[in-house]
N, C-alpha and C positions, 0 to 999 in steps of 0.2 A: 419562242417562235419571234420571228422576225417583225412578223403583222404587227404584234400584240407592242413590240418595243416605237416600231414607227406609230403606233395608235396611242401608245403614252406620250412620245414626245410632243406630238398636234397638239392633245390634250391640254398638255403642260402650257407649251408657248404659246396657244389663243385662249387659254385658262377658259376653255368650255369640253362640255361633255358632249363627244362629238356621236355618241349612240341615241340621245335624245332625238323624238321625231318630231322634228321642226322645220319649217321652211323658212324660218327667220334668218336673216344673210348672218348675224353673228354665229350661227350652227352651221352652215350650207357652207359656206366659203370652206373653213376650214375641215370639214368632213369631204368634200370635194379634192383637197389640196392633200390629205391622205389618200385618198385614192389614187392619184396621182403618181405622190410618190409609193406607193405601193405597188403599183404597175411600172414605174419607172424605174427605182432604184434596180440594179442589176448586181447580182453578186457573183463574185467568181466560181463558186463551186452549186450555184443554184440557176436555173430559169426562172425569165418573168414570173410574175405568180399570175394566174388566171383569174377572169372575174367572178368565176364560184370561190374560189379559196376570200378572197376581197370580201366579196359579200359575205362569208358565216363569219367574219369577224365585227361587223356593225350590226346591231340588232334591229336597227332601224329602215334599212332599207334592205328589200328583199329581190329587187330586179338588177338583174346584169346590164339591163341599157342604161339606166342610172349611174352606172360606174363607167360606163363609155362614154354617158353625156361629158361627166364630170372629168374625165380626162384629156377628152378633147375640150373642152372650155377653158381647162387651165392652162393649157397647154397653147391657146390663143389668147388669152389674159396676161401672161408674163410678157408676152410682147408688146404691152399698152402701158400696164399700171406695174409703176415701177417698186413700188411697196411688196406686192404680192411676189414679184421677181426675189427679192432681195430676201423677203419669208421662206421659199420656194429652195432657195439656193444653199441658205444657211442650214436649212431642217435636212436638207440633201445631203449637206458637209458633215452635218452631225449620226447619220445615218452612214452613210459610207465610213467615220471612223469609228464608229460602234463603240456611241459614246454611250456608257450606262449612265440613267437618267437614278437618281437614289429617289 
């Protein structure tokens, strides 16, 4: 499943487990980046994922508003934070090239 692969990429890139129920910045930002990528990345033969499909893949989040907020927040932050913009662009490139993590 593509969402699992995106989750694995984000976990590996940030060296954190986004399934942990935590509000620490070290966990929240990667989790929000995952939500952003899962919602934003479009594949040629499949539509965008719904909030419910994305939520089903992260154990620590149960509300679709969290995904909605994260997508909007990361979309706004990449305009101001150069490092976050680089991270999102890099991860999006890996996802689009169907990079397989070993």
